[in-house]
TORVOTI-933058 format. One record per residue (C-alpha): x, y, z; residue in three letters. Coordinates in steps of 0.05 Angstrom, whole numbers, plus 5000, padded with zeros to 4 digits. Example, Ala and Ser with C-alpha at 12.3 -4.5 7.8 and 13.67 -1.06 7.14 Angstrom:
<rs>
@px:5246	py:4910	pz:5156	res:ALA
@px:5273	py:4979	pz:5143	res:SER
</rs>
This chain:
<rs>
@px:8518	py:5599	pz:5572	res:MET
@px:8467	py:5634	pz:5525	res:VAL
@px:8499	py:5653	pz:5460	res:SER
@px:8474	py:5706	pz:5414	res:LEU
@px:8462	py:5660	pz:5358	res:ARG
@px:8420	py:5610	pz:5402	res:VAL
@px:8377	py:5669	pz:5428	res:LEU
@px:8370	py:5697	pz:5360	res:THR
@px:8344	py:5633	pz:5330	res:VAL
@px:8298	py:5620	pz:5388	res:VAL
@px:8273	py:5690	pz:5382	res:ALA
@px:8259	py:5684	pz:5310	res:VAL
@px:8223	py:5617	pz:5318	res:LEU
@px:8179	py:5645	pz:5372	res:GLY
@px:8163	py:5710	pz:5337	res:SER
@px:8125	py:5738	pz:5278	res:CYS
@px:8174	py:5784	pz:5248	res:VAL
@px:8149	py:5843	pz:5203	res:THR
@px:8201	py:5881	pz:5167	res:MET
@px:8186	py:5952	pz:5143	res:VAL
@px:8226	py:5996	pz:5096	res:SER
@px:8236	py:6068	pz:5107	res:ALA
@px:8272	py:6123	pz:5066	res:ALA
@px:8329	py:6128	pz:5116	res:GLU
@px:8350	py:6080	pz:5170	res:PRO
@px:8333	py:6103	pz:5242	res:ASP
@px:8405	py:6093	pz:5269	res:LEU
@px:8388	py:6121	pz:5338	res:LYS
@px:8333	py:6071	pz:5346	res:ALA
@px:8380	py:6015	pz:5320	res:TRP
@px:8436	py:6034	pz:5371	res:GLU
@px:8384	py:6039	pz:5426	res:LYS
@px:8356	py:5969	pz:5414	res:VAL
@px:8426	py:5942	pz:5405	res:LEU
@px:8447	py:5968	pz:5472	res:ALA
@px:8385	py:5935	pz:5504	res:ARG
@px:8402	py:5870	pz:5468	res:LYS
@px:8473	py:5872	pz:5497	res:ALA
@px:8446	py:5883	pz:5569	res:VAL
@px:8400	py:5824	pz:5562	res:ILE
@px:8451	py:5778	pz:5534	res:LEU
@px:8501	py:5795	pz:5587	res:GLU
@px:8450	py:5785	pz:5642	res:ARG
@px:8419	py:5718	pz:5620	res:LEU
@px:8484	py:5676	pz:5630	res:PRO
@px:8492	py:5711	pz:5698	res:GLU
@px:8422	py:5690	pz:5717	res:LEU
@px:8433	py:5617	pz:5694	res:GLN
@px:8496	py:5614	pz:5740	res:LYS
@px:8460	py:5645	pz:5797	res:ALA
@px:8403	py:5595	pz:5790	res:PHE
@px:8450	py:5537	pz:5792	res:ARG
@px:8484	py:5566	pz:5853	res:ALA
@px:8420	py:5582	pz:5894	res:ALA
@px:8401	py:5538	pz:5950	res:THR
@px:8335	py:5571	pz:5971	res:GLU
@px:8272	py:5557	pz:5932	res:ALA
@px:8251	py:5630	pz:5941	res:GLU
@px:8316	py:5656	pz:5908	res:ASP
@px:8312	py:5607	pz:5853	res:ARG
@px:8241	py:5628	pz:5839	res:GLU
@px:8259	py:5700	pz:5837	res:LYS
@px:8318	py:5687	pz:5788	res:ILE
@px:8276	py:5644	pz:5743	res:ALA
@px:8223	py:5701	pz:5741	res:LYS
@px:8274	py:5753	pz:5719	res:GLU
@px:8304	py:5703	pz:5668	res:PHE
@px:8234	py:5691	pz:5637	res:GLY
@px:8219	py:5765	pz:5633	res:GLU
@px:8283	py:5781	pz:5599	res:LEU
@px:8276	py:5722	pz:5549	res:ARG
@px:8204	py:5746	pz:5534	res:ASP
@px:8230	py:5818	pz:5524	res:GLU
@px:8283	py:5795	pz:5477	res:PHE
@px:8234	py:5750	pz:5437	res:GLN
@px:8176	py:5793	pz:5438	res:GLY
@px:8206	py:5863	pz:5433	res:LYS
@px:8279	py:5869	pz:5423	res:VAL
@px:8290	py:5821	pz:5366	res:TYR
@px:8228	py:5839	pz:5327	res:PRO
@px:8252	py:5912	pz:5329	res:GLU
@px:8320	py:5894	pz:5306	res:LEU
@px:8289	py:5854	pz:5250	res:ALA
@px:8248	py:5914	pz:5228	res:LYS
@px:8308	py:5962	pz:5227	res:LEU
@px:8362	py:5914	pz:5201	res:ALA
@px:8347	py:5915	pz:5127	res:PRO
@px:8351	py:5990	pz:5119	res:GLU
@px:8409	py:5996	pz:5166	res:VAL
@px:8448	py:5943	pz:5126	res:TYR
@px:8427	py:5974	pz:5060	res:ALA
@px:8458	py:6041	pz:5084	res:ALA
@px:8521	py:6008	pz:5108	res:ASP
@px:8539	py:5941	pz:5079	res:PRO
@px:8596	py:5935	pz:5128	res:LYS
@px:8545	py:5930	pz:5188	res:ASN
@px:8551	py:5856	pz:5188	res:PHE
@px:8507	py:5852	pz:5250	res:GLU
@px:8450	py:5885	pz:5213	res:ALA
@px:8464	py:5843	pz:5154	res:GLY
@px:8461	py:5779	pz:5192	res:GLU
@px:8397	py:5800	pz:5230	res:THR
@px:8364	py:5818	pz:5163	res:ALA
@px:8385	py:5751	pz:5133	res:LEU
@px:8356	py:5711	pz:5193	res:GLU
@px:8293	py:5752	pz:5194	res:ALA
@px:8279	py:5745	pz:5121	res:TYR
@px:8294	py:5671	pz:5123	res:PHE
@px:8247	py:5659	pz:5179	res:GLN
@px:8192	py:5698	pz:5143	res:ALA
@px:8202	py:5650	pz:5083	res:ASN
@px:8229	py:5707	pz:5041	res:LYS
@px:8281	py:5665	pz:5010	res:TYR
@px:8299	py:5711	pz:4952	res:ASP
@px:8318	py:5767	pz:4999	res:ASP
@px:8353	py:5719	pz:5048	res:ALA
@px:8393	py:5691	pz:4989	res:ALA
@px:8411	py:5762	pz:4962	res:ARG
@px:8436	py:5786	pz:5030	res:ILE
@px:8472	py:5720	pz:5046	res:GLY
@px:8509	py:5722	pz:4980	res:ASP
@px:8530	py:5796	pz:4995	res:GLN
@px:8555	py:5779	pz:5065	res:LEU
@px:8594	py:5720	pz:5038	res:ILE
@px:8624	py:5764	pz:4983	res:THR
@px:8645	py:5810	pz:5036	res:ALA
@px:8680	py:5757	pz:5076	res:GLY
@px:8627	py:5745	pz:5128	res:ARG
@px:8628	py:5668	pz:5127	res:LYS
@px:8599	py:5652	pz:5196	res:THR
@px:8561	py:5591	pz:5210	res:GLN
@px:8494	py:5626	pz:5211	res:ILE
@px:8510	py:5662	pz:5143	res:VAL
@px:8534	py:5602	pz:5109	res:MET
@px:8479	py:5554	pz:5132	res:ASN
@px:8420	py:5601	pz:5119	res:ILE
@px:8446	py:5624	pz:5055	res:THR
@px:8455	py:5553	pz:5029	res:GLY
@px:8385	py:5534	pz:5051	res:VAL
@px:8355	py:5596	pz:5022	res:ALA
@px:8382	py:5579	pz:4954	res:HIS
@px:8357	py:5506	pz:4961	res:PHE
@px:8288	py:5536	pz:4977	res:ALA
@px:8291	py:5576	pz:4912	res:ARG
@px:8305	py:5512	pz:4872	res:HIS
@px:8377	py:5536	pz:4860	res:ASP
@px:8409	py:5470	pz:4880	res:PHE
@px:8477	py:5483	pz:4848	res:ALA
@px:8484	py:5546	pz:4887	res:LYS
@px:8460	py:5513	pz:4951	res:ALA
@px:8511	py:5459	pz:4942	res:LYS
@px:8566	py:5506	pz:4928	res:SER
@px:8554	py:5549	pz:4992	res:VAL
@px:8540	py:5489	pz:5036	res:LEU
@px:8602	py:5450	pz:5013	res:GLU
@px:8643	py:5513	pz:5029	res:ALA
@px:8612	py:5515	pz:5099	res:ALA
@px:8630	py:5442	pz:5109	res:ASP
@px:8702	py:5455	pz:5085	res:LYS
@px:8709	py:5514	pz:5134	res:ASP
@px:8679	py:5472	pz:5191	res:GLY
@px:8617	py:5513	pz:5200	res:VAL
@px:8565	py:5468	pz:5168	res:LEU
@px:8509	py:5456	pz:5220	res:HIS
@px:8483	py:5384	pz:5212	res:PRO
@px:8412	py:5403	pz:5230	res:GLN
@px:8406	py:5462	pz:5187	res:LEU
@px:8451	py:5463	pz:5126	res:GLY
@px:8477	py:5392	pz:5133	res:GLY
@px:8411	py:5356	pz:5118	res:ARG
@px:8399	py:5401	pz:5056	res:TYR
@px:8470	py:5389	pz:5031	res:LEU
@px:8455	py:5315	pz:5027	res:GLU
@px:8394	py:5329	pz:4982	res:GLU
@px:8424	py:5378	pz:4933	res:THR
@px:8446	py:5330	pz:4877	res:ASP
@px:8382	py:5287	pz:4886	res:THR
@px:8336	py:5349	pz:4884	res:TYR
@px:8374	py:5378	pz:4824	res:ALA
@px:8351	py:5316	pz:4784	res:GLY
@px:8280	py:5318	pz:4813	res:TYR
@px:8276	py:5393	pz:4794	res:TRP
@px:8296	py:5382	pz:4722	res:GLU
@px:8242	py:5325	pz:4714	res:ALA
@px:8192	py:5369	pz:4749	res:GLU
@px:8207	py:5428	pz:4702	res:GLN
@px:8196	py:5382	pz:4639	res:ALA
@px:8128	py:5361	pz:4666	res:ILE
@px:8109	py:5432	pz:4681	res:ARG
@px:8127	py:5453	pz:4612	res:ALA
@px:8082	py:5400	pz:4581	res:LYS
@px:8026	py:5420	pz:4628	res:GLU
@px:8034	py:5495	pz:4609	res:ALA
@px:8028	py:5472	pz:4535	res:ALA
@px:7963	py:5434	pz:4546	res:ALA
@px:7898	py:5459	pz:4515	res:THR
@px:7822	py:5446	pz:4522	res:GLY
@px:7803	py:5392	pz:4567	res:ASP
@px:7877	py:5371	pz:4578	res:LYS
@px:7888	py:5432	pz:4620	res:GLN
@px:7896	py:5420	pz:4694	res:LEU
@px:7841	py:5442	pz:4743	res:PRO
@px:7853	py:5503	pz:4783	res:GLN
@px:7824	py:5528	pz:4850	res:VAL
@px:7829	py:5598	pz:4881	res:LEU
@px:7836	py:5610	pz:4954	res:PHE
@px:7817	py:5678	pz:4980	res:LYS
@px:7851	py:5684	pz:5046	res:THR
@px:7858	py:5737	pz:5099	res:THR
@px:7929	py:5748	pz:5074	res:LYS
@px:7909	py:5750	pz:4997	res:GLY
@px:7896	py:5704	pz:4940	res:ASP
@px:7929	py:5638	pz:4926	res:VAL
@px:7917	py:5605	pz:4858	res:LEU
@px:7926	py:5528	pz:4859	res:LEU
@px:7937	py:5481	pz:4801	res:GLU
@px:7917	py:5411	pz:4813	res:LEU
@px:7956	py:5349	pz:4790	res:PHE
@px:7897	py:5307	pz:4763	res:GLU
@px:7943	py:5267	pz:4717	res:ASN
@px:7981	py:5236	pz:4775	res:GLU
@px:7932	py:5241	pz:4833	res:ALA
@px:7862	py:5238	pz:4804	res:PRO
@px:7826	py:5213	pz:4864	res:ASN
@px:7858	py:5264	pz:4912	res:THR
@px:7841	py:5317	pz:4861	res:VAL
@px:7771	py:5294	pz:4856	res:ALA
@px:7764	py:5296	pz:4930	res:ASN
@px:7791	py:5364	pz:4936	res:PHE
@px:7750	py:5396	pz:4880	res:ILE
@px:7684	py:5361	pz:4909	res:SER
@px:7700	py:5393	pz:4978	res:LEU
@px:7713	py:5460	pz:4946	res:VAL
@px:7648	py:5458	pz:4906	res:GLU
@px:7611	py:5438	pz:4971	res:ALA
@px:7639	py:5501	pz:5005	res:LYS
@px:7672	py:5457	pz:5059	res:GLU
@px:7734	py:5501	pz:5055	res:TYR
@px:7701	py:5567	pz:5064	res:ASP
@px:7719	py:5599	pz:5131	res:LYS
@px:7767	py:5545	pz:5148	res:ILE
@px:7831	py:5567	pz:5185	res:LYS
@px:7902	py:5549	pz:5177	res:PHE
@px:7912	py:5514	pz:5244	res:HIS
@px:7984	py:5495	pz:5238	res:ARG
@px:8042	py:5536	pz:5207	res:VAL
@px:8115	py:5523	pz:5216	res:ILE
@px:8164	py:5573	pz:5187	res:PRO
@px:8214	py:5542	pz:5135	res:ASN
@px:8168	py:5482	pz:5129	res:PHE
@px:8093	py:5489	pz:5113	res:MET
@px:8023	py:5518	pz:5129	res:ALA
@px:7967	py:5467	pz:5142	res:GLN
@px:7893	py:5477	pz:5138	res:GLY
@px:7829	py:5442	pz:5116	res:GLY
@px:7802	py:5419	pz:5184	res:ASP
@px:7729	py:5435	pz:5191	res:PRO
@px:7736	py:5434	pz:5266	res:LEU
@px:7778	py:5500	pz:5260	res:SER
@px:7712	py:5535	pz:5246	res:LYS
@px:7689	py:5531	pz:5317	res:ASP
@px:7714	py:5569	pz:5377	res:ASP
@px:7756	py:5514	pz:5409	res:ASP
@px:7827	py:5515	pz:5385	res:PRO
@px:7841	py:5451	pz:5422	res:ARG
@px:7808	py:5408	pz:5371	res:ASN
@px:7839	py:5440	pz:5312	res:ASP
@px:7878	py:5387	pz:5270	res:GLY
@px:7836	py:5329	pz:5292	res:SER
@px:7778	py:5336	pz:5243	res:GLY
@px:7760	py:5312	pz:5172	res:GLY
@px:7702	py:5301	pz:5124	res:PRO
@px:7678	py:5238	pz:5157	res:GLY
@px:7715	py:5190	pz:5109	res:TYR
@px:7785	py:5174	pz:5086	res:VAL
@px:7818	py:5168	pz:5018	res:ILE
@px:7876	py:5125	pz:4995	res:LYS
@px:7944	py:5155	pz:4984	res:CYS
@px:7966	py:5164	pz:4913	res:GLU
@px:8040	py:5176	pz:4925	res:CYS
@px:8068	py:5106	pz:4915	res:TYR
@px:8062	py:5099	pz:4840	res:GLN
@px:8124	py:5114	pz:4796	res:PRO
@px:8094	py:5180	pz:4768	res:ASN
@px:8079	py:5211	pz:4836	res:ALA
@px:8096	py:5283	pz:4842	res:ARG
@px:8148	py:5307	pz:4896	res:LEU
@px:8150	py:5363	pz:4944	res:HIS
@px:8180	py:5428	pz:4921	res:PHE
@px:8169	py:5501	pz:4941	res:ARG
@px:8096	py:5516	pz:4937	res:GLY
@px:8071	py:5442	pz:4934	res:SER
@px:7999	py:5427	pz:4955	res:LEU
@px:8000	py:5361	pz:4991	res:SER
@px:7953	py:5318	pz:5031	res:MET
@px:7959	py:5316	pz:5109	res:ALA
@px:7943	py:5251	pz:5142	res:HIS
@px:7954	py:5209	pz:5206	res:ALA
@px:7985	py:5150	pz:5169	res:GLY
@px:7979	py:5114	pz:5104	res:LYS
@px:7908	py:5119	pz:5071	res:ASP
@px:7880	py:5168	pz:5123	res:THR
@px:7876	py:5229	pz:5087	res:GLY
@px:7813	py:5267	pz:5084	res:GLY
@px:7803	py:5343	pz:5076	res:SER
@px:7867	py:5370	pz:5110	res:GLN
@px:7926	py:5394	pz:5065	res:PHE
@px:7990	py:5434	pz:5071	res:PHE
@px:8027	py:5485	pz:5028	res:LEU
@px:8103	py:5475	pz:5030	res:THR
@px:8152	py:5534	pz:5039	res:HIS
@px:8209	py:5497	pz:5008	res:LEU
@px:8227	py:5428	pz:4981	res:PRO
@px:8215	py:5375	pz:5038	res:THR
@px:8249	py:5310	pz:5021	res:ALA
@px:8227	py:5275	pz:5084	res:HIS
@px:8154	py:5279	pz:5059	res:LEU
@px:8167	py:5246	pz:4991	res:ASN
@px:8139	py:5176	pz:4985	res:PRO
@px:8174	py:5115	pz:5012	res:ASN
@px:8138	py:5052	pz:4992	res:ALA
@px:8178	py:5007	pz:5031	res:ASP
@px:8165	py:5042	pz:5095	res:GLU
@px:8094	py:5061	pz:5075	res:GLU
@px:8105	py:5133	pz:5088	res:ARG
@px:8101	py:5196	pz:5047	res:GLY
@px:8045	py:5248	pz:5027	res:HIS
@px:8009	py:5254	pz:4961	res:THR
@px:8029	py:5319	pz:4925	res:VAL
@px:7966	py:5337	pz:4884	res:PHE
@px:7978	py:5407	pz:4863	res:GLY
@px:8023	py:5470	pz:4866	res:ARG
@px:8018	py:5544	pz:4877	res:ILE
@px:8019	py:5579	pz:4810	res:VAL
@px:8003	py:5650	pz:4837	res:LYS
@px:8008	py:5675	pz:4908	res:GLY
@px:8070	py:5644	pz:4938	res:MET
@px:8086	py:5707	pz:4976	res:ASP
@px:8017	py:5701	pz:5007	res:VAL
@px:8025	py:5628	pz:5025	res:ALA
@px:8094	py:5645	pz:5055	res:ALA
@px:8060	py:5697	pz:5100	res:ALA
@px:8005	py:5652	pz:5127	res:LEU
@px:8000	py:5650	pz:5203	res:GLU
@px:7958	py:5609	pz:5250	res:VAL
@px:7890	py:5633	pz:5250	res:GLY
@px:7888	py:5660	pz:5178	res:ASP
@px:7824	py:5642	pz:5145	res:VAL
@px:7803	py:5616	pz:5074	res:ILE
@px:7748	py:5665	pz:5065	res:GLU
@px:7727	py:5629	pz:5003	res:SER
@px:7751	py:5573	pz:4956	res:ALA
@px:7730	py:5570	pz:4883	res:LYS
@px:7740	py:5522	pz:4826	res:VAL
@px:7766	py:5563	pz:4768	res:ILE
@px:7776	py:5511	pz:4717	res:ARG
@px:7765	py:5436	pz:4713	res:LYS
@px:7757	py:5380	pz:4664	res:ARG
@px:7690	py:5360	pz:4632	res:LYS
@px:7675	py:5300	pz:4678	res:HIS
@px:7647	py:5289	pz:4746	res:GLU
@px:7691	py:5295	pz:4805	res:TYR
@px:7668	py:5241	pz:4852	res:SER
@px:7723	py:5213	pz:4897	res:PRO
@px:7730	py:5140	pz:4919	res:VAL
@px:7724	py:5140	pz:4995	res:THR
@px:7728	py:5094	pz:5053	res:GLN
@px:7698	py:5098	pz:5124	res:PRO
@px:7742	py:5134	pz:5172	res:ASP
@px:7769	py:5080	pz:5218	res:PRO
@px:7786	py:5128	pz:5272	res:ARG
@px:7736	py:5144	pz:5327	res:PRO
</rs>
């Protein structure tokens, strides 16, 4: 059977959702698209049943074709339209839980965690404590670094038997740990903000097709990675490079010089022609939070020019020296988190510029790239 929630999640994952605001909700359009959704959701299970019962190849092909067309319509047209209309419909009628849940899902998948947390809290207060509401709301608070609230919501979901192990469950396990991490990170950031003169951290400005992103670089903890990044920026190596890999609720990855050509098949496989060692295994290594700038690599000590920007804290990317895995966090977004959250595959770094750096040369220690 194809459930509403399964289809909704699949649709969001496969769609770029753009939400618009209007003075008044278009209730006629909302009801029309809801009716079409109901038709599709009723028809899809029928087609699945018919496909299993069909004995002729021609019949199975016909059924599969209709199923694919309806699925594509739901993902490409019906759900995106619902996502556009839902925020205003829900704002006008807070008892319209279907609109509320649709807006919650759409905001969440667009990495708009403040909006997702706000709507999720409203739905929970109103008694709407479904699996999708409880899990997404808890993770949205986790993404905002409100780990106490995330724990409260996800524990309530667990108590009510609606905690999803692959969504909220894995974040519930990290709430206490990350609360400690965040407290330590905030103390570090306070010291960095108070620094003056040559003790200030370097900064780099990305001008992208979505807007500006200002990055501050963690030279104190990852000096060689920062030297590498600054040297590439000053050599104009990042100008016109695309973001070639974007996963909502995870990260946006770029920095591959091969993304400048017209062949998307090689995107993600390139680098500067050398590698640098990871700097994530020392005791003072920074961890992954929302807006972290971190090195992409194909294994320990294989980083080069590729990097990623995180949408939310990602515990599985933090260093594990025993298993020789982890990624070097070498900076964070200080302005433009909304821009980074909106990045899509194909968005371009129009230019990268060093805004501030310390008074010394930035010459990274490199090694030959062992890969062919």
